[in-house]
Each structure stands twice: as structure tokens, then as C-alpha cells.
C-alpha positions in Angstrom: 6.8 2.0 -19.8 4.5 -0.7 -21.2 4.7 -1.0 -25.0 1.5 -1.3 -27.0 1.0 -4.5 -29.0 -0.3 -4.4 -32.6 -1.2 -7.3 -34.8 -0.3 -7.3 -38.5 -1.0 -9.9 -41.1 2.2 -11.2 -42.7 2.2 -13.9 -45.4 -1.1 -15.2 -44.1 0.1 -15.3 -40.5 -0.9 -12.9 -37.7 2.2 -11.4 -36.1 2.2 -9.4 -32.9 4.6 -6.4 -32.8 5.3 -4.7 -29.5 6.2 -1.0 -29.5 5.4 -0.3 -33.1 3.8 3.1 -32.5 6.7 4.1 -30.4 9.3 3.0 -33.0 7.6 4.7 -35.9 7.1 7.9 -34.0 10.8 8.0 -32.9 12.1 7.2 -36.3 9.9 9.8 -38.0 12.0 12.5 -36.2 15.4 11.2 -37.4 15.1 12.8 -40.9 16.9 10.0 -42.8 16.7 8.7 -46.3 14.2 5.9 -47.2 16.6 3.0 -47.0 18.2 4.2 -43.8 14.8 4.7 -42.2 13.7 1.2 -43.2 16.8 -0.3 -41.6 16.3 1.8 -38.4 12.6 0.7 -38.1 13.6 -2.9 -38.3 16.5 -2.5 -35.9 14.3 -1.0 -33.3 11.4 -3.4 -33.9 13.8 -6.3 -33.5 15.0 -4.9 -30.2 11.5 -5.4 -28.7 10.4 -8.4 -30.8 11.5 -11.7 -32.2 11.2 -11.5 -36.0 11.5 -14.9 -37.8 14.1 -14.6 -40.5 11.7 -16.0 -43.2 9.2 -13.1 -42.5 11.8 -10.3 -42.1 11.5 -8.9 -45.7 7.7 -9.1 -45.6 7.5 -7.4 -42.2 9.9 -4.7 -43.3 7.7 -3.9 -46.3 4.5 -3.8 -44.3 6.1 -1.6 -41.6 7.5 0.7 -44.2 4.1 1.2 -45.8 2.6 1.9 -42.4 5.4 4.5 -41.7 4.8 6.2 -45.1 1.1 6.4 -44.6 1.3 7.7 -41.0 4.3 10.1 -41.3 4.8 11.0 -44.9 1.3 11.0 -46.4 2.1 7.8 -48.3 5.0 9.2 -50.2 8.6 8.0 -50.4 11.4 10.5 -49.9 14.6 9.0 -51.3 17.0 11.4 -49.7 
């Protein structure tokens, strides 16, 4: 299976993330609280991609917003 690549803008830098759609879709079905979901997204993204330590927090925040918009209608859950 070939993973789709997606470019995101992080702190003024363009970063390519492989498998982002797949990761977000899989995590959406796990029914976890917000913090746990954020950790799981990053864990899976890091499996397919090198994430520079200095960009990790910014990337986590961007991916979380993308997840919320796509799978929760922009709303946090806080289970």
C-alpha cells in the first residue's frame, strides 16, 4: 500500500507528511479522549515520518486541528 503524501505549513516551513489521511481515519474509530487521540495521531505519524523534535508540538497542534475539522466537526471531546 502506497501512502499518500500531504504538505503542511509548520512554523513557516513546508513539511511533507506520509500517510496522514490513513492515520486520521484509523484514529477516528478508536473512540478515545482528546489527549489520548492526539498522542496516538503523533505516534502513528512518527511511524511513517521523521518529525524534527523542534517542530513536534507545532505539528501535533496542526494535525489535531485537521482531525477535529474532518472527524468531529471542529469540536473537542474531552472524554
